LOROVO-383129 format. One line per field, with one value per residue: residue number from 0; residue in one letter; chain; x, y, z negated of N, C-alpha, C in turn. Coordinates in pm, whole numbers, plus 50000, padded with zeros to 5 digits. Layout:
<tibas>
n	(NUM; ...)
res	(a; ...)
chain	(A; ...)
n_x	(X; ...)
n_y	(Y; ...)
n_z	(Z; ...)
ca_x	(X; ...)
ca_y	(Y; ...)
ca_z	(Z; ...)
c_x	(X; ...)
c_y	(Y; ...)
c_z	(Z; ...)
</tibas>
This chain:
<tibas>
n	(0; 1; 2; 3; 4; 5; 6; 7; 8; 9; 10; 11; 12; 13; 14; 15; 16; 17; 18; 19; 20; 21; 22; 23; 24; 25; 26; 27; 28; 29; 30; 31; 32; 33; 34; 35; 36; 37; 38; 39; 40; 41; 42; 43; 44; 45; 46; 47; 48; 49; 50; 51; 52; 53; 54; 55; 56; 57; 58; 59; 60; 61; 62; 63; 64; 65; 66; 67; 68; 69; 70; 71; 72; 73; 74; 75; 76; 77; 78; 79; 80; 81; 82; 83; 84; 85; 86; 87; 88; 89; 90; 91; 92; 93; 94; 95; 96; 97; 98; 99; 100; 101; 102; 103; 104; 105; 106; 107; 108; 109; 110; 111; 112; 113; 114; 115; 116; 117; 118; 119; 120; 121; 122; 123; 124; 125; 126; 127; 128; 129; 130; 131; 132; 133; 134; 135; 136; 137; 138; 139; 140; 141; 142; 143; 144; 145; 146; 147; 148; 149; 150; 151; 152; 153; 154; 155; 156; 157; 158; 159; 160; 161; 162; 163; 164; 165; 166; 167; 168; 169; 170; 171; 172; 173; 174; 175; 176; 177; 178; 179; 180; 181; 182; 183; 184; 185; 186; 187; 188; 189; 190; 191; 192; 193; 194; 195; 196; 197; 198; 199; 200; 201; 202; 203; 204; 205; 206; 207; 208; 209; 210; 211; 212; 213; 214; 215; 216; 217; 218; 219; 220; 221; 222; 223; 224; 225; 226; 227; 228; 229; 230; 231; 232; 233; 234; 235; 236; 237; 238; 239; 240; 241; 242; 243; 244; 245; 246; 247; 248; 249; 250; 251; 252; 253; 254; 255; 256; 257; 258; 259; 260; 261; 262; 263; 264; 265; 266; 267; 268; 269; 270; 271)
res	(m; s; n; l; a; t; r; t; v; t; g; i; v; l; v; v; l; v; i; a; a; i; i; t; d; q; h; l; f; a; l; l; f; l; a; f; t; m; m; g; l; w; e; f; y; t; l; v; e; r; a; g; v; l; p; n; k; l; a; g; l; f; a; g; m; v; l; f; i; t; n; a; l; v; a; l; n; m; m; d; i; e; w; l; l; i; n; f; v; c; i; f; l; i; f; l; f; e; l; y; r; e; n; p; n; p; f; t; n; i; a; f; t; f; f; g; l; l; y; v; a; v; p; f; s; l; l; n; y; f; p; n; p; a; f; i; p; g; v; y; h; s; s; l; l; l; g; f; f; f; l; i; w; i; n; d; t; g; a; y; l; v; g; s; a; i; g; r; h; r; l; f; k; r; v; s; l; k; k; t; w; e; g; a; i; g; g; g; v; l; a; m; v; c; a; y; i; i; s; f; y; y; v; h; i; t; v; s; d; w; m; v; i; a; i; m; v; i; v; f; g; s; y; g; d; l; f; e; s; m; f; k; r; s; i; n; t; k; d; s; g; n; i; l; p; g; h; g; g; i; l; d; r; f; d; g; v; f; m; a; a; p; f; v; f; v; y; l; l; m; n; y)
chain	(A; A; A; A; A; A; A; A; A; A; A; A; A; A; A; A; A; A; A; A; A; A; A; A; A; A; A; A; A; A; A; A; A; A; A; A; A; A; A; A; A; A; A; A; A; A; A; A; A; A; A; A; A; A; A; A; A; A; A; A; A; A; A; A; A; A; A; A; A; A; A; A; A; A; A; A; A; A; A; A; A; A; A; A; A; A; A; A; A; A; A; A; A; A; A; A; A; A; A; A; A; A; A; A; A; A; A; A; A; A; A; A; A; A; A; A; A; A; A; A; A; A; A; A; A; A; A; A; A; A; A; A; A; A; A; A; A; A; A; A; A; A; A; A; A; A; A; A; A; A; A; A; A; A; A; A; A; A; A; A; A; A; A; A; A; A; A; A; A; A; A; A; A; A; A; A; A; A; A; A; A; A; A; A; A; A; A; A; A; A; A; A; A; A; A; A; A; A; A; A; A; A; A; A; A; A; A; A; A; A; A; A; A; A; A; A; A; A; A; A; A; A; A; A; A; A; A; A; A; A; A; A; A; A; A; A; A; A; A; A; A; A; A; A; A; A; A; A; A; A; A; A; A; A; A; A; A; A; A; A; A; A; A; A; A; A; A; A; A; A; A; A)
n_x	(47363; 47441; 47696; 47784; 47717; 47766; 48059; 48066; 47992; 48233; 48383; 48309; 48343; 48646; 48740; 48596; 48762; 49005; 49006; 49002; 49184; 49373; 49293; 49254; 49514; 49860; 50009; 49770; 49751; 50026; 50026; 49742; 49847; 50116; 49960; 49832; 50114; 50204; 49952; 49952; 50215; 50182; 49999; 50107; 50369; 50256; 50104; 50234; 50446; 50212; 50276; 50529; 50740; 50938; 50888; 51077; 50928; 50899; 51118; 51116; 50852; 50936; 51123; 51029; 50871; 50995; 51091; 50862; 50862; 51068; 51044; 50841; 50876; 51105; 50966; 50743; 50945; 51074; 51292; 51627; 51726; 51922; 51855; 51739; 51945; 51935; 51808; 51907; 52073; 51886; 51792; 52039; 52012; 51855; 51996; 52159; 51964; 51828; 52004; 52006; 51794; 51780; 51611; 51571; 51565; 51752; 51790; 51598; 51396; 51544; 51483; 51254; 51151; 51212; 51144; 50877; 50953; 51015; 50768; 50568; 50633; 50792; 50697; 50432; 50572; 50711; 50458; 50452; 50590; 50429; 50254; 50425; 50659; 50928; 51032; 50966; 50935; 50699; 50466; 50190; 50047; 49786; 49591; 49757; 49771; 49580; 49485; 49652; 49495; 49164; 49233; 49336; 49130; 48949; 48981; 49054; 48757; 48615; 48708; 48641; 48390; 48323; 48425; 48283; 48041; 48039; 48280; 48420; 48665; 49023; 49188; 49477; 49526; 49663; 49734; 49505; 49103; 48949; 49068; 48973; 48956; 48809; 48719; 48951; 49035; 48797; 48843; 49117; 48931; 48785; 48963; 49160; 48856; 48866; 49101; 49177; 48984; 49012; 49249; 49154; 49044; 49230; 49533; 49777; 49948; 50001; 49754; 49929; 50072; 49886; 49770; 49976; 50011; 49826; 49802; 50024; 49894; 49720; 49796; 50035; 49884; 49735; 49890; 50005; 49749; 49764; 49985; 49994; 49815; 49852; 50055; 49889; 49801; 49990; 50045; 49757; 49536; 49245; 49236; 49436; 49379; 49123; 49031; 48904; 48542; 48504; 48668; 48884; 49186; 49449; 49632; 49524; 49356; 49500; 49706; 49693; 49857; 50082; 50236; 50219; 50281; 50544; 50690; 50500; 50600; 50871; 50831; 50714; 50945; 51130; 51007; 50930)
n_y	(49765; 49559; 49314; 49328; 49570; 49737; 49694; 49878; 50101; 50213; 50179; 50361; 50603; 50589; 50603; 50820; 50978; 50931; 50997; 51285; 51374; 51334; 51506; 51746; 51860; 51806; 51835; 51792; 51508; 51393; 51454; 51282; 51050; 51005; 51040; 50755; 50605; 50601; 50495; 50275; 50123; 50156; 49918; 49708; 49719; 49681; 49419; 49238; 49225; 49060; 48766; 48751; 48926; 49154; 49439; 49815; 50009; 50291; 50410; 50287; 50422; 50738; 50678; 50576; 50790; 51022; 50908; 50878; 51131; 51296; 51212; 51312; 51502; 51519; 51530; 51692; 51853; 51994; 51987; 51879; 51524; 51472; 51488; 51213; 51089; 51106; 50953; 50724; 50748; 50764; 50466; 50347; 50425; 50284; 50035; 50157; 50239; 49964; 49881; 49974; 49869; 49651; 49384; 49024; 48919; 49101; 49055; 49016; 49186; 49391; 49342; 49304; 49575; 49689; 49535; 49633; 49905; 49901; 49722; 49914; 50167; 50228; 50168; 50376; 50560; 50596; 50635; 50891; 51017; 50929; 51105; 51249; 51144; 51219; 51442; 51632; 51998; 52203; 52002; 51812; 51473; 51456; 51224; 51002; 50907; 50845; 50704; 50445; 50416; 50310; 50074; 49967; 49888; 49843; 49589; 49429; 49461; 49342; 49104; 49034; 49041; 48905; 48642; 48566; 48494; 48363; 48208; 47872; 47735; 47702; 47954; 47979; 47787; 47661; 47976; 48135; 48033; 48162; 48293; 48243; 48137; 48170; 48445; 48593; 48590; 48699; 48979; 49024; 49065; 49225; 49441; 49473; 49596; 49813; 49980; 50003; 50144; 50419; 50527; 50651; 50855; 50913; 51046; 51076; 50924; 50582; 50396; 50134; 50120; 50172; 49936; 49789; 49857; 49700; 49475; 49459; 49581; 49391; 49131; 49196; 49254; 49078; 48928; 49093; 49069; 48820; 48771; 48959; 48788; 48569; 48655; 48744; 48498; 48378; 48493; 48447; 48547; 48817; 49015; 49340; 49578; 49745; 50021; 50102; 50046; 49732; 49676; 49630; 49718; 49984; 49819; 49586; 49763; 49816; 49673; 49535; 49758; 49780; 49597; 49643; 49924; 49895; 49852; 49934; 50171; 50142; 50102; 50292; 50476; 50417; 50425; 50724)
n_z	(48875; 49170; 49229; 49577; 49567; 49399; 49453; 49752; 49653; 49593; 49744; 49947; 49824; 49747; 49998; 50192; 49972; 50041; 50311; 50328; 50208; 50417; 50584; 50554; 50429; 50452; 50166; 50024; 50041; 49965; 49714; 49604; 49672; 49553; 49265; 49301; 49343; 49017; 48931; 49029; 48976; 48691; 48685; 48763; 48563; 48381; 48423; 48485; 48200; 48080; 48135; 48005; 48039; 48028; 48135; 48242; 48166; 48151; 48266; 48553; 48613; 48599; 48803; 49053; 49034; 49088; 49377; 49501; 49518; 49669; 49908; 50023; 50037; 50158; 50394; 50447; 50550; 50315; 50216; 50250; 50384; 50257; 49963; 49886; 49800; 49524; 49426; 49426; 49163; 49004; 49021; 48937; 48653; 48531; 48472; 48204; 48102; 48048; 47794; 47620; 47495; 47387; 47466; 47513; 47752; 47980; 48216; 48386; 48320; 48467; 48693; 48752; 48724; 48885; 49067; 49111; 49171; 49450; 49547; 49565; 49499; 49680; 49993; 49962; 49979; 50235; 50351; 50413; 50543; 50859; 50968; 51118; 51260; 51425; 51280; 51354; 51230; 51096; 51270; 51229; 51236; 51214; 51270; 51298; 51064; 50979; 51128; 51103; 50804; 50892; 51084; 50816; 50660; 50849; 50893; 50676; 50575; 50756; 50732; 50493; 50509; 50740; 50656; 50395; 50482; 50720; 50673; 50623; 50636; 50470; 50444; 50320; 50149; 49864; 49749; 49831; 49662; 49856; 50117; 50428; 50723; 50975; 50785; 50842; 51120; 51233; 51120; 51255; 51526; 51499; 51389; 51591; 51801; 51660; 51737; 51958; 52044; 51912; 51993; 52266; 52131; 51930; 52022; 52031; 52041; 52263; 52409; 52372; 52246; 51953; 52002; 51969; 51575; 51573; 51611; 51374; 51168; 51096; 51066; 50897; 50711; 50615; 50522; 50287; 50152; 50031; 49933; 49703; 49610; 49517; 49291; 49112; 49018; 48986; 48678; 48617; 48620; 48744; 48805; 48927; 48761; 48667; 48701; 49001; 49010; 49119; 49291; 49180; 49076; 49177; 49253; 49401; 49564; 49763; 49860; 50182; 50222; 50114; 50217; 50486; 50579; 50529; 50849; 51055; 50961; 51035; 51321; 51441; 51371; 51527; 51827; 51784)
ca_x	(47367; 47490; 47890; 47828; 47686; 47948; 48180; 48051; 48001; 48348; 48483; 48252; 48404; 48773; 48755; 48654; 48841; 49148; 48996; 48950; 49286; 49428; 49247; 49287; 49580; 49948; 50050; 49738; 49727; 50096; 49932; 49690; 49903; 50189; 49882; 49752; 50127; 50176; 49870; 49985; 50321; 50171; 49886; 50186; 50423; 50117; 50058; 50424; 50383; 50175; 50384; 50627; 50907; 50945; 51020; 51151; 50819; 50934; 51205; 51059; 50741; 51051; 51197; 50890; 50818; 51134; 51117; 50766; 50869; 51166; 51034; 50727; 50962; 51163; 50853; 50713; 51049; 51054; 51402; 51678; 51729; 52057; 51806; 51695; 52016; 51921; 51728; 52053; 52133; 51769; 51777; 52138; 51963; 51746; 52029; 52159; 51842; 51829; 52196; 51964; 51651; 51814; 51578; 51659; 51642; 51798; 51840; 51440; 51351; 51599; 51461; 51055; 51116; 51335; 51077; 50793; 50940; 51004; 50675; 50436; 50690; 50875; 50511; 50326; 50615; 50655; 50325; 50413; 50606; 50343; 50256; 50557; 50768; 51019; 51054; 50957; 50885; 50531; 50388; 50136; 49918; 49672; 49520; 49880; 49720; 49366; 49466; 49660; 49401; 49088; 49201; 49398; 48969; 48883; 49071; 48981; 48591; 48554; 48777; 48578; 48210; 48275; 48428; 48147; 47859; 48087; 48409; 48492; 48841; 49077; 49330; 49590; 49429; 49744; 49693; 49345; 49053; 48809; 49004; 48944; 49021; 48748; 48716; 49066; 49004; 48702; 48906; 49171; 48903; 48693; 49070; 49188; 48872; 48921; 49208; 49137; 48830; 49060; 49287; 49079; 49072; 49418; 49573; 49929; 50099; 49918; 49709; 49964; 50161; 49770; 49725; 50057; 50039; 49683; 49833; 50065; 49817; 49685; 49943; 50122; 49808; 49712; 49978; 49965; 49628; 49746; 50108; 49870; 49649; 49990; 50137; 49850; 49767; 50124; 49966; 49600; 49429; 49139; 49243; 49545; 49296; 48998; 48983; 48758; 48512; 48410; 48760; 49028; 49293; 49533; 49708; 49377; 49283; 49619; 49799; 49705; 49847; 50203; 50306; 50156; 50306; 50707; 50648; 50415; 50642; 51010; 50810; 50708; 51028; 51183; 50929; 50916)
ca_y	(49694; 49393; 49249; 49472; 49823; 49855; 49715; 49948; 50245; 50228; 50164; 50487; 50758; 50557; 50626; 50952; 51085; 50913; 51087; 51391; 51411; 51370; 51603; 51932; 51895; 51715; 51843; 51755; 51322; 51367; 51470; 51150; 50918; 50985; 50981; 50622; 50508; 50622; 50418; 50177; 50101; 50083; 49813; 49640; 49662; 49569; 49281; 49076; 49169; 48930; 48666; 48758; 49007; 49353; 49594; 49900; 50101; 50471; 50420; 50305; 50506; 50759; 50619; 50566; 50950; 51064; 50777; 50972; 51339; 51341; 51125; 51358; 51659; 51553; 51451; 51813; 51944; 52115; 51959; 51784; 51423; 51464; 51456; 51139; 51009; 51127; 50799; 50615; 50806; 50686; 50323; 50266; 50483; 50153; 49971; 50180; 50214; 49842; 49815; 50031; 49805; 49460; 49222; 48895; 48897; 49191; 49117; 49007; 49314; 49488; 49305; 49372; 49738; 49724; 49551; 49734; 50021; 49819; 49669; 50034; 50305; 50235; 50147; 50431; 50628; 50618; 50719; 51044; 50998; 50854; 51209; 51333; 51006; 51239; 51461; 51807; 52112; 52180; 51904; 51717; 51471; 51364; 51109; 50837; 50827; 50780; 50545; 50358; 50350; 50263; 49941; 49851; 49908; 49778; 49442; 49387; 49492; 49252; 48916; 49008; 48997; 48724; 48488; 48558; 48471; 48144; 48122; 47708; 47676; 47770; 48063; 47971; 47743; 47711; 48103; 48208; 47953; 48277; 48399; 48121; 48134; 48245; 48585; 48630; 48603; 48800; 49074; 49096; 49128; 49459; 49599; 49522; 49674; 49952; 50040; 50079; 50247; 50505; 50529; 50754; 50987; 51004; 51052; 51078; 50794; 50491; 50242; 50003; 50152; 50140; 49773; 49705; 49846; 49686; 49371; 49465; 49553; 49268; 48961; 49189; 49386; 48970; 48866; 49199; 49041; 48685; 48717; 48978; 48743; 48473; 48688; 48748; 48385; 48324; 48500; 48432; 48741; 48820; 49152; 49441; 49636; 49771; 50144; 50065; 49932; 49597; 49579; 49578; 49770; 50000; 49715; 49505; 49743; 49866; 49542; 49559; 49888; 49796; 49495; 49641; 50034; 49957; 49738; 50025; 50304; 50128; 50116; 50462; 50599; 50322; 50437; 50897)
ca_z	(49065; 49224; 49249; 49603; 49574; 49344; 49563; 49835; 49647; 49492; 49865; 49993; 49766; 49795; 50147; 50173; 49909; 50124; 50458; 50303; 50182; 50552; 50698; 50436; 50390; 50421; 50061; 49861; 50058; 49877; 49576; 49590; 49681; 49418; 49168; 49343; 49319; 48927; 48870; 49109; 48866; 48568; 48672; 48822; 48485; 48276; 48441; 48478; 48085; 48052; 48199; 47945; 48107; 47922; 48231; 48194; 48224; 48158; 48372; 48632; 48661; 48630; 48914; 49117; 49085; 49202; 49487; 49575; 49573; 49751; 50027; 50036; 50006; 50244; 50526; 50497; 50571; 50291; 50150; 50341; 50392; 50147; 49832; 49892; 49755; 49429; 49375; 49373; 49044; 48912; 49063; 48856; 48461; 48464; 48420; 48123; 48024; 47968; 47776; 47473; 47458; 47303; 47488; 47518; 47856; 48049; 48399; 48417; 48332; 48540; 48791; 48794; 48765; 49046; 49215; 49101; 49305; 49588; 49625; 49555; 49514; 49854; 50086; 49941; 50033; 50363; 50423; 50404; 50732; 50974; 51065; 51145; 51274; 51512; 51151; 51390; 51169; 51124; 51294; 51174; 51312; 51025; 51385; 51302; 50921; 50945; 51208; 51022; 50706; 50915; 51016; 50738; 50636; 50969; 50869; 50562; 50544; 50888; 50728; 50415; 50564; 50839; 50576; 50331; 50629; 50773; 50601; 50596; 50646; 50332; 50505; 50224; 49967; 49755; 49750; 49742; 49746; 49904; 50209; 50528; 50890; 51044; 50817; 50889; 51280; 51240; 51031; 51390; 51653; 51433; 51376; 51737; 51874; 51660; 51771; 52165; 52001; 51827; 52112; 52317; 52075; 51819; 52180; 52003; 52094; 52368; 52384; 52381; 52062; 51882; 51963; 51860; 51473; 51513; 51478; 51286; 51007; 51082; 51028; 50803; 50620; 50597; 50427; 50203; 50063; 50038; 49811; 49568; 49499; 49467; 49218; 49023; 49077; 48914; 48590; 48566; 48583; 48835; 48901; 48878; 48670; 48666; 48781; 49066; 48963; 49184; 49413; 49066; 49041; 49316; 49355; 49490; 49696; 49852; 49826; 50279; 50298; 50055; 50341; 50659; 50569; 50613; 50942; 51105; 50959; 51065; 51451; 51462; 51359; 51625; 51916; 51841)
c_x	(47439; 47642; 47917; 47794; 47787; 48047; 48173; 48018; 48126; 48409; 48418; 48347; 48569; 48755; 48695; 48736; 48984; 49148; 48991; 49138; 49373; 49422; 49250; 49430; 49705; 50024; 49888; 49737; 49890; 50071; 49875; 49775; 50042; 50085; 49859; 49934; 50182; 50062; 49921; 50133; 50275; 50040; 49992; 50291; 50359; 50141; 50166; 50426; 50351; 50240; 50536; 50752; 50833; 51063; 51005; 50985; 50844; 51004; 51208; 50942; 50802; 51105; 51095; 50861; 50940; 51113; 51002; 50793; 50980; 51164; 50928; 50795; 51026; 51114; 50790; 50810; 51063; 51180; 51507; 51723; 51855; 51946; 51761; 51762; 52017; 51840; 51826; 52099; 52035; 51787; 51941; 52162; 51884; 51876; 52108; 52109; 51872; 51937; 52079; 51836; 51666; 51673; 51590; 51673; 51652; 51744; 51697; 51399; 51363; 51539; 51312; 51081; 51165; 51181; 50954; 50786; 50891; 50835; 50548; 50497; 50732; 50733; 50490; 50382; 50637; 50533; 50319; 50487; 50517; 50296; 50316; 50726; 50854; 51091; 51042; 50898; 50771; 50472; 50348; 49984; 49868; 49628; 49583; 49800; 49581; 49348; 49516; 49542; 49254; 49174; 49286; 49193; 48913; 48872; 48987; 48851; 48588; 48588; 48590; 48395; 48208; 48268; 48295; 48048; 47922; 48204; 48378; 48555; 48941; 49191; 49469; 49551; 49488; 49782; 49617; 49260; 48913; 48886; 49020; 48979; 48937; 48732; 48885; 49067; 48918; 48753; 48979; 49096; 48871; 48829; 49143; 49078; 48880; 49043; 49224; 49059; 48913; 49200; 49292; 49094; 49164; 49499; 49753; 50016; 49947; 49858; 49775; 50036; 49993; 49724; 49839; 50086; 50000; 49704; 49978; 50021; 49758; 49734; 49983; 50030; 49745; 49774; 50002; 49893; 49667; 49838; 50002; 49794; 49746; 50017; 50053; 49765; 49895; 50089; 49867; 49570; 49344; 49202; 49322; 49476; 49185; 48896; 48873; 48688; 48439; 48543; 48880; 49080; 49384; 49585; 49629; 49347; 49368; 49701; 49776; 49862; 50038; 50291; 50352; 50271; 50499; 50752; 50610; 50531; 50798; 50986; 50780; 50810; 51144; 51175; 50899; 51024)
c_y	(49606; 49412; 49409; 49584; 49809; 49842; 49894; 50021; 50268; 50269; 50334; 50596; 50683; 50658; 50766; 51038; 51043; 51029; 51219; 51482; 51477; 51466; 51728; 51906; 51770; 51653; 51758; 51531; 51344; 51367; 51338; 51067; 50919; 50957; 50837; 50578; 50559; 50505; 50282; 50106; 50067; 49967; 49713; 49590; 49633; 49443; 49170; 49113; 49069; 48800; 48679; 48840; 49134; 49451; 49711; 50044; 50242; 50514; 50413; 50332; 50634; 50779; 50660; 50727; 51032; 51000; 50920; 51105; 51344; 51288; 51231; 51507; 51681; 51546; 51628; 51901; 52102; 52077; 51877; 51668; 51418; 51454; 51332; 51059; 51043; 51033; 50713; 50659; 50735; 50543; 50307; 50341; 50326; 50046; 50078; 50195; 50078; 49839; 49878; 49879; 49695; 49386; 49122; 48869; 49048; 49238; 49071; 49059; 49416; 49440; 49297; 49485; 49778; 49659; 49577; 49854; 50030; 49756; 49809; 50152; 50336; 50242; 50336; 50604; 50702; 50666; 50809; 51116; 51021; 51026; 51273; 51251; 51064; 51327; 51676; 51895; 52198; 52143; 51839; 51618; 51360; 51206; 50964; 50831; 50762; 50678; 50425; 50353; 50237; 50180; 49906; 49794; 49839; 49609; 49407; 49412; 49395; 49145; 48940; 48999; 48881; 48583; 48455; 48490; 48333; 48076; 48006; 47724; 47758; 47847; 47991; 47977; 47743; 47837; 48154; 48085; 48047; 48310; 48267; 48261; 48213; 48437; 48669; 48679; 48726; 48942; 49114; 49089; 49230; 49508; 49624; 49613; 49858; 50042; 50018; 50169; 50443; 50642; 50651; 50881; 51048; 50943; 51087; 51035; 50710; 50365; 50122; 49971; 50124; 50017; 49746; 49692; 49803; 49572; 49318; 49450; 49426; 49108; 49076; 49259; 49252; 48913; 48958; 49096; 48907; 48686; 48858; 48891; 48597; 48513; 48674; 48575; 48292; 48370; 48494; 48479; 48704; 48924; 49247; 49487; 49668; 49949; 50170; 49947; 49786; 49576; 49564; 49693; 49874; 49893; 49621; 49583; 49778; 49813; 49515; 49619; 49873; 49727; 49560; 49779; 50068; 49940; 49901; 50168; 50313; 50102; 50263; 50528; 50538; 50405; 50640; 50916)
c_z	(49016; 49182; 49387; 49677; 49504; 49451; 49671; 49793; 49630; 49682; 49950; 49979; 49782; 49942; 50213; 50106; 50003; 50259; 50439; 50259; 50275; 50598; 50708; 50524; 50394; 50229; 49945; 49963; 50012; 49694; 49529; 49566; 49579; 49274; 49197; 49299; 49174; 48837; 48950; 49041; 48751; 48561; 48728; 48644; 48394; 48314; 48423; 48232; 48016; 48104; 48093; 47968; 48065; 48066; 48201; 48227; 48237; 48272; 48475; 48726; 48716; 48875; 49053; 49177; 49128; 49340; 49589; 49636; 49687; 49892; 50075; 50119; 50189; 50404; 50534; 50474; 50455; 50172; 50280; 50338; 50276; 50063; 49817; 49828; 49628; 49343; 49396; 49294; 49008; 48939; 48962; 48671; 48426; 48418; 48274; 48051; 47946; 47898; 47587; 47455; 47405; 47345; 47528; 47668; 47977; 48150; 48497; 48440; 48406; 48689; 48795; 48804; 48894; 49129; 49237; 49237; 49446; 49649; 49633; 49544; 49634; 49975; 50042; 50010; 50130; 50399; 50504; 50562; 50865; 51082; 51136; 51166; 51358; 51381; 51257; 51251; 51165; 51241; 51220; 51209; 51229; 51183; 51268; 51171; 50880; 51048; 51130; 50908; 50749; 50984; 51022; 50668; 50707; 50877; 50715; 50534; 50655; 50835; 50512; 50474; 50650; 50718; 50508; 50398; 50679; 50734; 50528; 50588; 50556; 50473; 50484; 50116; 49853; 49711; 49675; 49825; 49887; 50036; 50336; 50663; 50967; 50955; 50851; 51044; 51273; 51175; 51171; 51423; 51596; 51458; 51576; 51847; 51865; 51700; 51971; 52111; 51999; 51911; 52207; 52252; 52028; 51940; 52159; 51988; 52159; 52297; 52298; 52235; 51951; 51830; 51865; 51704; 51434; 51483; 51354; 51119; 50989; 51050; 50847; 50642; 50607; 50444; 50292; 50102; 50028; 49886; 49709; 49557; 49446; 49320; 49127; 48979; 48914; 48755; 48514; 48540; 48773; 48934; 48780; 48771; 48663; 48638; 48899; 49004; 49204; 49313; 49267; 49030; 49143; 49426; 49474; 49586; 49801; 49898; 50013; 50306; 50234; 50140; 50490; 50637; 50628; 50762; 51036; 51075; 51045; 51236; 51474; 51434; 51514; 51816; 51841; 51770)
</tibas>
């Protein structure tokens, strides 16, 4: 099977899995992305080990699990928001654990352990709030999550296909030799068209809201892609993992989500 065919099949399976989780039940979505959070953190910590850093994997995974679960339970109105404070305890426990590891660069290890949480666990945790940014009990607007992911996928796929077909001018040569301005513009145009179309079906927010979210996805999703490319280049690796044939790892597939989700979350929180 060619790389394009493998990439296509894997992409379809992943898309179906995410969509099914979103439209079936918010609990199922939370469980799926808890698994993605754990896999993403494991990938991140494994990658930085190649650069000679020794993050505290177990402490980071535990803190990431607690961070995601507490946010998911708050978003589901199953836990009071005060319980989020337990995450501060987990954060400071990482300092204590590092005292007993006897590694030569403890603060570098701590920094990368924290960075994994900020880069992977925080954005995935914030996705739990998208269906109900106003915290209204019993409300679950799956369309907000679906629309966000549709925009991410359309922007990524459009950039890949247009860039592969007519891409000539490098978008950020120092970071990536494959990403082009033509691809970025093509993906952006398709994402804006997608936002306009879905605004007629997903009416919980306005057309202008969808357009603003699309712009955030285009800009910050693209930056997320570039950031992950810079990260992999810095440690001389091609893919973050191999769990997704044709796509690499969780970090490769969700790089746009990591950067775009916090901005969209803040927008939804401030407007709804």
